[in-house]
Every structure is written in C-alpha cells, then in structure tokens.
C-alpha positions as CSV (number, residue, x, y, z in Angstrom):
1,M,0.1,-0.2,0.0
2,A,1.2,3.5,-0.8
3,C,0.1,6.9,0.6
4,A,-0.1,5.8,4.3
5,G,-2.2,2.6,3.1
6,R,-4.8,4.5,1.1
7,L,-3.6,3.2,-2.3
8,P,-3.0,-0.3,-3.5
9,L,0.5,-0.6,-5.1
10,R,-0.4,-2.0,-8.7
11,D,2.3,-2.1,-11.3
12,E,1.3,0.7,-13.2
13,Y,1.2,2.9,-10.2
14,L,4.6,1.8,-8.9
15,N,6.1,2.2,-12.5
16,A,4.7,5.7,-12.8
17,F,5.8,6.5,-9.4
18,A,9.5,5.3,-9.9
19,R,9.5,7.4,-13.0
20,T,8.2,10.7,-11.3
21,V,10.9,10.5,-8.5
22,G,13.7,9.4,-10.7
23,L,14.4,5.9,-9.5
24,P,14.8,2.8,-11.5
25,V,11.4,0.7,-11.4
26,G,13.5,-2.5,-10.3
27,D,15.3,-0.8,-7.6
28,L,12.1,0.7,-6.0
29,A,10.3,-2.7,-6.3
30,A,13.2,-4.4,-4.4
31,L,13.2,-1.7,-1.8
32,L,9.4,-2.2,-1.3
33,G,9.7,-5.8,-1.3
34,L,7.6,-6.2,-4.5
35,D,7.9,-8.5,-7.7
36,V,6.9,-5.9,-10.2
37,A,7.6,-6.0,-13.9
38,E,8.6,-2.8,-15.6
39,V,5.9,-1.5,-18.0
40,P,7.0,-0.1,-21.3
41,W,7.3,3.6,-20.9
42,A,7.0,5.3,-24.4
43,P,5.0,8.4,-24.5
44,T,4.1,9.7,-27.9
45,Y,4.9,13.2,-26.8
46,P,7.8,15.0,-24.7
47,W,6.9,15.9,-21.2
48,R,6.6,19.5,-20.7
49,A,9.3,20.9,-18.5
50,D,6.7,22.5,-16.1
51,V,4.8,19.5,-15.7
52,V,8.1,17.6,-14.8
53,E,9.1,20.1,-12.3
54,F,5.6,20.1,-10.8
55,A,5.8,16.3,-10.4
56,W,9.3,16.4,-8.9
57,A,8.2,19.2,-6.3
58,A,5.0,17.3,-5.4
59,S,7.1,14.1,-4.7
60,R,8.7,15.9,-1.7
61,L,5.4,16.8,0.1
62,D,4.4,15.1,3.2
63,D,0.9,13.7,3.7
64,A,-0.5,17.0,5.2
65,Q,1.0,19.2,2.5
66,L,-0.4,16.8,-0.3
67,R,-3.7,16.8,1.3
68,A,-3.6,20.5,1.7
69,A,-2.7,20.9,-2.0
70,M,-5.3,18.5,-3.1
71,D,-8.2,20.4,-1.0
72,Y,-7.0,23.7,-2.6
73,A,-7.2,22.2,-6.2
74,E,-10.6,20.8,-5.6
75,G,-11.7,24.1,-4.3
76,R,-10.4,25.9,-7.3
77,S,-12.1,23.4,-9.6
78,R,-15.4,24.0,-7.7
79,G,-14.8,27.7,-7.8
80,T,-15.0,28.1,-4.1
81,S,-11.2,29.4,-3.7
C-alpha cells in the first residue's frame, strides 16, 4: 500500500511513481519487497518541463502538504477558492 495505506500498489502505479521520482523501477520494487515488472514507457509526446518540475516538487510533499494541495485544487475546480 502507498500513501499511508490508502492506495494499493499496482504495477502501473509503482512504475509511474518510480519514473516521477527518478528511481529505476526494479530498484524501487526491490526496496518495497515487490515483484513488479517494468511497464514499457514510451510516451508519444515529450513531457513539458513545467509538468516534470511540478511532479518532482510534489514528490517531496508530506501527507499533510499533499492533502492541503489537493483540497486547494478541488476548491479551485469547484470555484470556491
């Protein structure tokens, strides 16, 4: 489980998370004691620099910071912020 037990670690999540934080998928799987196959990663478009920068910054948030950011984003999408 990831995110304090709130998200089951499926192959596609582990693969995406490893790439977001810049770790080899096999290394992260070994650290977590999981037997996960690396999913081929061939995006048809290059990642925009601002999306990569955002993902990297988000990877360093703790649970409370991540929850605050998600609440803020949800409020903005509803027009309440």
